[in-house]
Each structure stands twice: as structure tokens, then as C-alpha cells.
C-alpha positions in Angstrom: 80.6 155.0 72.7 77.5 154.2 70.7 77.2 155.4 67.2 73.9 157.1 66.7 72.0 159.6 64.5 68.7 161.3 64.8 66.3 162.2 61.9 62.9 163.9 61.6 60.7 161.8 59.4 57.5 163.9 59.7 57.7 167.5 60.9 54.4 168.9 62.3 52.8 167.1 59.3 49.1 168.2 58.9 48.1 166.3 55.9 48.0 162.7 54.6 51.3 161.5 52.9 54.7 160.1 53.5 57.6 161.7 55.2 61.3 161.7 54.6 63.1 158.5 53.5 65.7 157.6 56.0 68.8 155.2 55.1 69.1 153.0 58.1 71.3 150.3 56.8 74.3 151.3 58.9 72.4 150.9 62.2 71.1 148.1 64.3 68.4 149.8 66.3 65.6 152.3 65.9 63.6 154.1 68.5 60.7 156.3 67.3 59.5 159.4 69.0 55.9 160.2 68.1 54.0 163.4 69.0 50.8 164.9 68.0 49.7 168.7 68.3 46.1 169.4 67.4 45.2 171.8 70.5 44.2 168.6 72.3 42.1 167.1 69.5 44.4 165.4 66.9 42.6 162.7 64.9 45.0 160.9 62.6 46.8 157.5 61.8 50.5 156.9 61.2 51.8 153.7 59.7 55.7 152.9 59.6 57.1 151.6 56.4 60.3 149.7 55.7 62.1 148.4 52.6 65.1 146.7 51.4 65.1 148.6 48.2 63.1 148.3 45.0 64.5 144.9 44.4 67.2 142.7 45.9 69.8 143.8 43.4 68.8 147.5 43.7 68.8 149.2 47.2 67.3 152.5 45.6 64.5 153.7 47.9 61.0 152.7 46.9 58.1 155.3 46.4 56.6 154.9 49.8 53.7 157.0 48.5 52.9 154.6 45.7 51.3 151.1 45.8 53.4 148.1 46.7 54.4 146.2 43.5 57.3 143.8 42.5 59.1 146.8 41.3 58.2 149.2 44.3 58.8 146.7 47.3 57.9 148.1 50.8 55.8 147.1 53.6 54.2 148.4 56.8 56.2 147.7 59.8 55.1 146.6 63.4 56.2 148.8 66.3 56.4 148.0 70.0 55.1 150.7 72.4 57.8 151.3 75.1 55.2 152.3 77.6 53.6 148.9 78.0 55.3 146.6 75.4 52.2 146.3 73.3 53.0 145.3 69.6 51.0 147.5 67.1 50.6 145.7 63.8 52.1 147.6 60.8 48.9 147.4 58.8 47.0 148.9 61.7 49.4 151.7 62.7 49.1 154.2 65.5 45.8 155.8 65.6 45.0 158.9 67.7 41.3 160.0 68.1 40.4 163.4 69.5 43.4 163.7 71.7 47.0 164.5 71.5 49.4 161.8 72.2 53.2 161.6 72.9 54.6 158.0 72.6 58.0 156.3 72.2 58.1 153.0 70.0 60.8 150.4 69.0 61.0 149.4 65.5 62.9 146.3 64.3 65.0 147.5 61.4 67.1 144.2 61.1 68.0 143.9 57.4 66.1 147.1 56.4 67.6 149.7 54.1 65.0 152.4 54.2 62.5 153.6 56.8 59.7 156.1 56.5 56.3 157.0 58.1 52.9 157.6 56.5 50.0 159.5 57.6 47.2 157.4 56.1 44.1 159.0 57.7 43.7 162.4 59.1 40.8 164.7 59.9 42.6 167.2 62.3 45.9 167.9 64.1 49.6 167.5 63.3 52.1 164.9 63.8 55.9 164.9 64.3 57.9 161.6 64.1 61.6 161.4 64.9 63.8 158.4 64.8 67.0 157.6 66.9 69.1 155.0 65.0 72.0 153.6 66.8 74.5 150.6 67.3 75.5 148.8 70.5 79.3 149.5 69.9 
């Protein structure tokens, strides 16, 4: 039986900003569920963030809403669209323009401790992001 856990990172988020920090260190794999709701006209960008902690000796979650620094270590993470296998660069993120979208992504969490999602641009609509973390055993 696989060990798994589901979390909601962003819940109908209708503004820019970060979601809920997720501790992913006990899991091998991450699948992201992405859904927008804007009455058919959502326009926003979501980027996924990962971290090993604020420093190699300290696995405390960074402040994902603050700039990256030597004492606030995190980066944007690439995702793979499971519909067609396309890689979406972490610095680019998932952009939705004047249409609602429902997607499933895979995220490589090898060695990561923390995971989050950030709405970096938004003019309308809401976004929900859930993550399923699991192991192969």
C-alpha cells in the first residue's frame, strides 16, 4: 500500500501571494492538481516554489513571499504537464489568459523539504492548487 497525503496549497485564491507551506520531506513524488474559476475568464500566473530550508543546517521553511537571499533560500520549480509531457520552466510558471483551466502536473521533489505555490500575476479569477504526495512502497 502506498503512503500518501493530500494538501491544499491555494484555495480559491483571488489575489497575488503565496499559499500554504507544505513539508514534503517524507515523500518521494508530488502530483499537483490545478484549477481556475473565473466564470470562464481567469487571467493569472502561478509559479511553484521549493526549498531545502533556509540553510543547509536549518530546515525551517523560508519566507516564500520574500526575495531569495542567502538566509531565505528557495527557488521556482519546473513542472511537467501530464496531459502532453511538456516541461514548464519554474521561472515562467503556469499562465492562464481569459479562460479557465484544469490541469495535472508532476513536480520533482527529490531532496526538497518545503513546497509552495505563488500567484505572481492576476487580473481576474481564482485558482486552487492541491498536491498529492506519495511514496512507492
